C-alpha positions in Angstrom: 0.0 0.0 0.0 1.3 3.4 -0.9 1.0 5.5 2.3 2.3 8.7 0.7 -0.1 11.5 -0.3 1.2 14.4 -2.2 0.7 18.0 -1.2 -1.0 18.7 -4.5 -3.5 15.9 -3.8 -4.3 17.5 -0.4 -4.8 20.9 -2.0 -7.2 19.5 -4.6 -9.1 17.6 -2.0 -9.8 20.7 0.1 -9.9 21.4 3.8 -12.8 19.1 4.4 -10.9 16.0 3.4 -7.9 16.5 5.6 -9.1 14.0 8.1 -9.6 11.3 5.4 -6.1 12.0 4.1 -4.7 11.8 7.6 -6.3 8.4 8.0 -4.8 7.2 4.8 -1.3 8.0 6.0 -1.7 6.6 9.5 -2.6 10.0 10.9 0.8 11.6 10.2 -0.6 14.3 7.9 -3.5 15.0 10.2 -1.2 15.4 13.2 1.1 17.7 11.2 -1.8 19.9 10.2 -3.6 20.0 13.5 -0.4 20.9 15.4 0.9 23.4 12.9 -0.7 26.5 14.4 0.3 28.5 17.5 -2.2 30.1 19.8 -1.1 31.9 22.9 -4.2 34.0 23.4 -4.9 34.3 27.1 -1.9 32.0 27.9 0.8 34.6 28.5 1.6 35.7 32.0 3.0 39.2 31.5 5.6 39.3 34.2 8.6 41.1 32.7 8.8 44.9 32.4 9.2 45.9 28.7 12.8 46.8 28.0 13.1 50.2 26.3 16.2 50.4 24.0 18.5 53.3 25.1 18.0 56.5 23.1 21.1 57.6 21.2 21.0 61.1 19.8 24.7 61.0 18.9 27.4 63.5 19.5 28.3 66.6 17.5 31.8 66.7 16.0 33.8 69.8 15.1 32.1 70.1 11.7 28.6 69.8 13.2 27.9 66.3 12.1 25.8 64.1 14.4 28.0 61.1 15.0 26.8 57.7 16.2 29.2 54.8 17.3 28.0 51.3 17.0 29.8 48.1 17.8 28.6 44.7 16.5 29.6 41.8 18.8 28.5 38.5 20.2 26.7 38.4 23.5 24.2 36.4 25.7 20.6 37.3 26.3 18.1 35.5 28.6 15.0 34.6 26.6 13.6 32.0 29.0 14.6 30.4 32.3 17.8 28.4 32.2 20.9 28.9 30.1 21.2 32.2 28.4 20.9 32.3 24.6 23.9 33.2 22.5 23.0 36.3 20.5 24.5 39.2 18.5 23.8 42.8 19.1 24.9 46.4 18.6 26.3 48.1 21.8 24.4 45.5 23.7 24.1 41.7 23.8 20.9 41.8 21.8 19.4 44.5 19.4 20.8 48.0 19.4 20.0 51.5 20.6 17.3 53.7 19.1 19.1 56.3 17.0 17.4 59.6 16.6 18.1 62.6 14.3 16.2 65.3 12.5 15.7 66.4 9.0 18.6 68.6 7.9 21.1 66.8 10.1 24.3 65.5 8.6 25.0 62.2 10.3 27.9 59.7 10.4 27.7 56.2 11.9 30.9 54.4 12.9 30.1 50.7 12.7 32.8 48.6 14.2 32.5 44.9 13.4 33.7 42.7 16.2 31.7 39.7 15.0 33.5 36.5 13.8 32.2 37.1 10.2 31.5 39.8 7.7 28.3 41.8 8.1 26.8 45.0 7.0 24.2 47.5 8.3 21.4 48.8 6.1 19.4 52.0 7.0 15.9 50.7 6.1 13.6 53.4 4.7 16.4 56.0 4.6 16.9 58.3 1.5 20.7 58.4 1.0 23.5 57.8 -1.5 23.7 54.2 -2.6 27.3 53.8 -1.4 26.1 54.7 2.1 23.1 52.4 2.0 24.6 49.5 3.9 23.4 46.8 1.4 25.3 43.8 0.2 27.8 46.0 -1.6 29.0 47.6 1.7 30.4 44.6 3.6 32.2 45.2 6.8 34.8 42.6 7.6 35.7 41.4 11.1 37.9 44.0 12.9 37.0 46.8 10.4 35.0 50.0 10.8 32.6 51.4 8.2 31.7 55.1 8.6 28.9 56.2 6.2 27.8 59.8 6.2 24.8 61.5 4.7 22.4 64.4 5.2 18.8 63.5 6.2 16.3 64.9 3.8 12.9 63.2 4.4 9.9 63.6 6.7 9.7 62.5 10.3 9.3 58.7 10.4 10.0 55.5 12.2 12.8 53.8 10.3 15.1 50.9 11.4 18.5 49.4 10.7 19.6 45.8 10.2 22.3 43.7 8.5 22.1 43.0 4.8 25.0 40.6 3.9 24.2 38.8 0.6 22.9 35.3 1.4 23.1 35.7 5.2 20.7 38.5 6.1 18.1 36.1 7.8 20.6 34.6 10.1 22.2 37.9 11.1 18.8 39.6 11.9 17.6 36.4 13.7 20.6 36.5 16.0 19.6 40.0 17.2 21.2 42.6 14.9 18.5 45.3 14.5 17.4 48.7 16.0 15.1 51.6 15.4 16.1 54.9 13.7 13.6 57.7 14.5 13.6 60.8 12.3 12.1 64.1 13.5 11.2 67.2 11.6 13.7 70.0 11.8 13.1 72.2 14.9 11.9 75.2 12.9 8.2 75.2 13.7 7.5 74.9 10.0 7.4 72.1 7.5 5.1 69.2 6.7 4.8 67.8 10.2 1.6 69.7 10.9 0.9 67.4 13.9 3.9 68.8 15.8 3.2 68.7 19.6 -0.1 66.9 19.1 1.1 63.3 19.2 2.6 61.6 22.2 6.4 62.2 21.9 8.2 61.5 25.2 10.4 58.6 24.4 10.0 55.7 26.8 7.0 57.4 28.5 4.2 57.9 26.0 6.1 57.2 22.8 7.2 53.6 22.9 9.3 51.5 20.4 7.7 48.1 20.0 10.2 45.8 18.1 8.4 42.5 17.6 10.2 39.3 16.7 9.5 35.6 16.9 12.1 33.0 18.1 12.4 29.3 18.3 14.7 27.8 20.9 16.1 24.3 21.2 16.3 22.3 24.3 19.5 24.1 25.4 17.8 27.5 25.0 19.8 28.3 21.8 18.3 29.8 18.7 17.0 27.2 16.3 17.4 28.7 12.8 16.4 25.6 10.9 13.7 25.9 8.3 10.5 23.9 9.2 9.9 21.1 6.7 6.5 22.3 5.5 7.2 26.1 5.6 7.9 28.1 2.5 9.1 31.2 4.3 11.9 30.1 6.6 11.9 30.6 10.4 8.6 30.9 12.2 9.0 30.9 16.0 6.6 30.3 18.8 8.3 32.6 21.3 7.5 36.3 20.9 10.0 39.0 22.0 9.3 42.7 22.2 12.5 44.8 22.4 14.1 41.5 23.4 11.6 41.0 26.3 9.4 37.9 26.5 6.0 38.1 28.2 6.4 41.9 28.5 4.2 44.5 30.2 4.5 48.3 30.0 3.3 50.7 32.7 1.2 53.5 31.1 1.0 56.8 32.9 -0.8 59.0 30.3 -4.3 58.9 28.7 -2.9 58.1 25.3 0.2 56.2 24.3 2.0 56.0 21.0 3.3 52.6 20.0 5.8 52.5 17.2 5.3 49.0 15.9 8.1 47.4 13.9 7.8 43.9 12.4 11.5 42.9 12.8 10.8 39.2 12.3 12.4 37.2 9.5 9.2 35.8 8.0 6.2 36.2 10.2 3.2 38.4 9.3 1.4 40.1 12.2 -2.1 41.4 12.3 -2.1 43.6 15.4 -5.2 44.6 17.4 -6.3 44.4 21.0 -7.7 41.4 22.8 -10.8 43.4 23.9 -11.2 44.6 20.3 -10.8 48.3 21.3 -10.3 50.8 18.4 -7.0 52.7 18.1 -5.8 55.4 15.8 -3.3 54.6 13.1 -1.3 57.8 12.6 1.8 56.7 10.7 3.4 54.0 8.5 6.8 53.2 7.0 7.7 56.7 5.7 5.9 59.0 8.1 2.6 60.3 9.2 -0.7 59.5 7.4 -2.7 62.4 6.0 -5.2 61.9 8.9 -5.7 59.5 11.8 -7.4 56.3 10.7 -9.6 54.7 13.3 -9.3 50.9 13.1 -9.2 47.7 15.1 -6.5 45.9 13.1 -3.3 46.7 11.3 -1.3 44.0 9.4 2.4 44.3 9.1 4.5 42.1 6.8 8.2 41.7 7.7 10.0 45.2 7.9 6.8 47.2 7.8 6.1 49.8 10.5 3.0 51.4 12.0 2.5 54.1 14.5 -0.7 53.8 16.5 -2.2 55.9 19.4 -4.1 54.0 22.0 -6.4 55.5 24.6 -6.6 53.9 28.1 -8.7 54.4 31.2 -7.1 54.5 34.7 -6.4 51.0 36.2 -7.2 49.0 33.1 -5.2 46.3 31.2 -5.1 46.1 27.4 -3.3 43.2 25.6 -1.8 43.8 22.2 -2.5 40.7 20.2 -1.6 39.4 16.7 -4.7 37.8 15.1 -4.5 35.4 12.2 -3.0 37.4 9.3 -4.8 37.8 6.0 -2.3 36.0 3.7 -4.7 35.1 0.8 -3.2 31.6 0.6 -4.9 28.2 0.3 -5.7 26.4 3.6 -2.5 24.3 3.5 0.0 27.0 2.9 -1.8 29.4 5.2 -1.6 26.8 8.0 2.1 26.0 7.7 3.2 29.6 7.2 1.7 31.3 10.3 -1.7 32.2 8.8 -3.7 30.5 11.5 -1.6 31.8 14.4 -2.8 34.0 17.3 -0.2 35.5 19.5 -0.3 37.7 22.6 2.4 40.4 22.2 2.4 43.0 25.0 0.2 44.0 28.0 -0.4 47.7 28.7 -1.0 48.4 32.4 -2.6 51.8 33.0 -1.8 53.5 36.3 -4.6 54.4 38.7 -4.2 58.0 37.7 -3.3 59.1 34.1 -1.9 62.4 33.0 -4.0 64.1 30.4 -3.0 63.8 26.7 -4.0 66.2 23.9 -6.6 65.1 21.4 -5.4 63.9 18.1 -5.5 66.5 15.3 -7.8 65.9 12.3 -4.9 66.5 9.9 -1.4 65.0 10.3 0.6 65.5 7.1 0.4 66.1 3.4 -0.8 63.1 1.3 1.7 61.6 -1.2 0.9 62.9 -4.7 3.5 61.5 -7.1 1.3 60.2 -9.8 -2.4 59.5 -10.8 -3.8 56.0 -10.5 -4.4 56.0 -14.3 -0.8 56.7 -15.3 0.8 54.0 -17.4 3.1 51.4 -15.9 6.8 51.9 -16.5 8.1 48.6 -15.1 6.6 45.3 -14.0 7.9 42.9 -11.5 6.7 39.3 -11.1 7.7 37.5 -7.9 7.8 33.7 -8.0 9.8 31.2 -6.0 13.1 32.8 -5.4 13.2 35.0 -8.5 11.9 38.3 -9.9 11.0 38.4 -13.6 12.6 34.9 -13.8 16.0 36.0 -12.5 17.6 35.4 -9.2 20.0 37.9 -7.6 23.4 38.4 -9.3 25.7 40.8 -7.5 27.5 41.7 -10.7 24.3 42.4 -12.8 22.5 45.7 -12.9 18.9 44.9 -13.7 17.9 48.4 -14.8 18.8 52.1 -14.6 16.5 54.8 -13.2 17.1 58.3 -14.5 17.6 60.9 -11.9 14.8 63.4 -11.2 12.1 61.2 -12.7 8.9 59.6 -11.4 8.1 56.0 -12.4 5.1 53.7 -11.8 5.9 50.1 -11.0 3.5 47.1 -10.9 4.4 44.2 -8.6 2.6 40.9 -8.7 3.2 37.6 -6.8 2.7 34.7 -9.1 3.1 31.8 -6.7 1.2 30.5 -3.6 3.6 31.9 -1.0 3.5 35.1 1.0 5.8 37.8 -0.3 6.3 41.5 0.1 8.3 44.0 -1.8 10.8 46.5 -0.5 12.7 49.2 -2.4 15.9 50.9 -1.1 16.4 54.7 -1.1 12.8 55.8 -1.9 9.5 56.0 -0.2 6.7 55.2 -2.6 3.0 56.0 -3.0 0.7 53.0 -3.4 -1.6 53.9 -6.3 -3.8 50.8 -6.4 -4.3 47.3 -5.0 -5.7 44.8 -7.5 -6.9 47.8 -9.6 -8.8 49.4 -6.7 -8.2 52.4 -4.5 -5.7 51.4 -1.7 -7.1 51.2 1.8 -6.4 54.0 4.3 -3.5 52.2 5.9 -1.7 52.4 2.6 -2.4 56.1 2.2 1.0 57.4 3.4 4.6 56.9 2.3 5.7 53.3 2.1 8.9 51.4 1.5 7.6 47.9 2.0 4.2 46.4 0.9 2.5 43.0 1.1 2.0 41.5 -2.4 -0.8 38.9 -2.0 -0.8 36.1 -4.7 -2.3 37.3 -8.0 -3.0 40.8 -6.8 -1.1 43.5 -8.8 0.2 46.3 -6.5 0.9 49.6 -8.4 3.3 52.1 -6.8 4.8 55.4 -7.8 8.4 56.3 -7.0 10.5 59.4 -7.5 14.3 59.2 -8.0 15.1 62.8 -7.2 18.8 62.8 -6.6 21.8 60.6 -5.4 22.8 59.3 -8.8 25.7 56.9 -9.0 26.4 54.7 -12.0 28.5 52.1 -10.0 26.7 51.7 -6.7 23.2 50.1 -6.9 20.2 50.1 -4.7 18.3 46.9 -4.0 14.6 45.8 -4.4 13.5 42.5 -2.9 11.1 40.4 -0.9 11.7 41.1 2.8 10.8 37.6 3.8 14.5 37.2 4.6 14.7 33.5 3.6 13.4 34.4 0.2 15.8 37.3 -0.1 18.8 35.1 0.8 17.7 32.5 -1.8 17.8 35.1 -4.5 14.5 37.0 -4.6 16.2 40.3 -5.1 17.4 42.6 -7.8 19.4 45.9 -8.1 19.3 49.1 -10.0 21.3 52.3 -10.3 20.1 55.9 -10.4 22.0 57.7 -13.2 22.2 61.3 -14.5 20.5 62.1 -17.8 22.4 60.3 -20.6 24.7 58.4 -18.2 25.2 54.7 -18.5 25.8 52.2 -15.6 29.4 51.5 -14.8 31.3 48.5 -13.3 29.7 47.8 -9.9 31.8 49.1 -7.1 34.8 49.6 -9.3 37.8 51.5 -8.2 39.0 52.6 -4.8 35.6 54.0 -3.7 34.3 50.4 -3.4 35.7 50.5 0.1 34.4 54.1 0.8 34.2 54.8 4.5 36.1 51.7 5.7 39.0 51.7 8.0 
């Protein structure tokens, strides 16, 4: 008797025949399916105070640059009782400080690599020259220091930083190499941040970084980075960490609190809401504030996406931030084995018996993106399938296309397989024009650098390449499910001056620009 039943047969059979299929295989398939989800709703005892990453505003050097010093090194971090877990971090055993600067600042970051292998550090969401981007073309070898410098020229936003070594990004991020980079508007009292002073803004008090990651530990409390047999996305853990804290609570002392949510997981999608289904105000996404607060009860974040939400609490109450099953638009089998049926308790907010008053949210927050009309023709198309884009896997020596400087383009991105993907572009923030030919929902109404691309749903975006041309140093575009990126679901482009052609990638002495 043939006791093997193919995955394709199960998909054709449908969810209703899983039990019959399980019986035909001695119950193995049924056991795998029924135990594939994770549900911690109501099961977490929130006993650890949420760690708040230290705020680093840098130091001013003699030229007026804001200088940050980061050291990447091995460490140990306790994720559960027993032996400490071996981790990597930046200025700490796990994760890194929250860097903070303002529009108009010229910054320099001295990254010292004291790890046993080559790494890099990418400034995710940042508009900057390609050779300062920290992608796979800016490797930092052990014992070396890389010192990129650039001038910040973009709106206030919640950005982040993480390694980007070609083929090894997932492992480096999973070990703990990440941190938040908050941008503020210049302190002039003018500019596009019309909500200045109206949003909670005291870091660690009513303005809280919430870096969410999932981990899986082995019996010795060490990180298990193996890819599950039935998963198509890489690592999915059952242990949730927020700022490196498991089972965290945060003491709230104000009527309203701003949570800067960052999905820093390698592969997991989160659909955040509250266990009591209370509404909250979504005020910002990847590239800055929305045009207006959006009242909602759920916000879904694929890997690398950010959301700023403002929550209102009453004295003495508890509110649990929860991730509900995400909307992945997959078949029942792939949804099950890729986290689509998972419910996870994330963080408990504990309101004090007396709360300091908070100002009401303004009706208007920022100017809406207006790069192109929905009806504008598409300049480029990208089809994501398996580990390739437009049929090609990543080649470090190949420039996939050039983008002329000071131009606006419209791209259409479509996933053509049955796996969850998203799409991230370096250097620019883009405007989402349409989702499946329809008007994008309010949560996609602001600037974005990463967007979920459900199977078979064309996502149309507008991007402007206004400056920072360089024919030899490329920017990346890729899926930010890091297992997919490492396997080759990535491409690269250069921004060129009018009439300029791409050069040899990283050729000449400037390939090591900023290294010592």
